[in-house]
C-alpha positions in Angstrom: -0.1 0.0 0.0 2.8 2.3 0.6 4.4 2.0 -2.6 0.8 2.8 -4.2 0.8 6.0 -2.0 4.2 6.6 -2.9 3.5 6.6 -6.9 0.7 8.3 -6.6 2.3 11.1 -4.9 5.2 11.4 -7.4 3.0 11.6 -10.1 1.3 14.5 -8.4 4.5 16.0 -7.6 5.6 15.8 -11.2 2.8 17.1 -12.5 2.3 20.0 -9.9 5.9 20.8 -10.7 5.5 20.8 -14.7 2.2 23.4 -14.0 4.4 25.6 -11.8 7.2 25.6 -14.4 4.6 26.5 -17.4 3.6 29.2 -14.8 7.2 30.9 -14.4 7.9 30.5 -17.7 4.6 32.1 -18.9 5.5 34.8 -16.9 8.7 35.3 -18.2 8.0 34.6 -21.7 4.3 36.5 -22.4 4.3 39.7 -23.8 2.3 42.1 -21.4 1.1 42.2 -17.8 -2.2 41.0 -18.3 -1.1 37.7 -20.0 1.6 37.2 -17.2 -1.0 37.8 -14.9 -2.9 35.0 -16.5 -0.2 32.3 -16.5 0.7 33.3 -12.8 -3.0 33.1 -11.6 -4.2 30.1 -13.7 -0.9 27.7 -14.0 0.3 28.7 -10.3 -3.1 27.9 -8.9 -3.2 24.0 -10.8 0.7 23.6 -9.7 0.3 24.6 -6.2 -2.8 23.1 -5.5 -1.6 19.6 -6.7 1.4 19.9 -4.7 -0.5 20.5 -1.7 -2.3 17.5 -2.4 0.6 15.3 -2.8 1.3 16.4 0.3 -1.8 15.4 2.1 -1.7 12.3 0.3 2.2 11.4 1.4 1.5 12.7 5.0 -1.3 9.5 5.3 -2.7 11.9 8.2 -6.1 12.7 8.0 -5.6 16.5 9.6 -2.7 16.8 7.2 -4.8 16.1 4.1 -7.8 18.1 5.4 -5.3 21.1 5.8 -3.8 20.9 2.2 -7.7 20.5 0.5 -8.8 23.4 2.8 -5.2 25.6 1.3 -6.0 24.3 -2.2 -9.8 25.6 -1.8 -8.2 28.8 -0.7 -6.3 29.1 -3.6 -9.0 28.5 -6.0 -11.4 31.2 -4.5 -8.4 33.7 -4.1 -6.1 33.6 -7.2 -8.6 34.1 -10.0 -10.4 37.0 -8.0 -6.9 38.8 -7.3 -5.6 38.4 -10.6 -8.7 39.7 -12.3 -8.8 43.1 -9.8 -5.2 43.5 -10.4 -5.7 43.5 -14.0 -8.1 45.8 -13.4 -6.2 48.3 -11.5 -3.0 48.0 -14.2 -5.8 49.0 -17.1 -7.2 51.4 -15.3 -3.4 53.0 -14.3 -2.3 52.9 -17.8 -0.8 49.8 -18.6 -1.0 49.2 -22.2 -2.0 46.1 -23.9 0.7 44.2 -26.3 0.5 45.1 -29.9 -0.4 41.3 -30.3 -3.5 41.9 -28.8 -6.4 41.4 -30.9 -9.5 42.5 -29.2 -10.1 45.0 -25.9 -13.4 44.5 -25.0 -12.5 47.1 -21.9 -14.4 50.1 -21.9 -13.0 53.4 -23.3 -10.6 55.5 -21.1 -13.7 57.8 -19.8 -15.8 54.7 -19.2 -12.5 53.3 -16.9 -13.8 52.0 -13.3 
């Protein structure tokens, strides 16, 4: 049984690490603050959540597992909301979209916030 838990934990850690790596690459390579924020909030949340779940599974303790699930729920509730509010504040303060952006659905300058 311990070998199955160890293999399952290892798979979750590898997948979570890949998502976290992709989030870091997205923050470095994407062209503007809005797409960087998207990469950090989405892929970073999934990666961190998977790593927390792996921690809970590996511990084989109900208390630790429930706290790791609570952490995942907290991440899923707060990261997208905070990224949305940061992007809205960046747009209101004048950060320009990338030249590669096709469509801007935000209101005109006089209608901001």
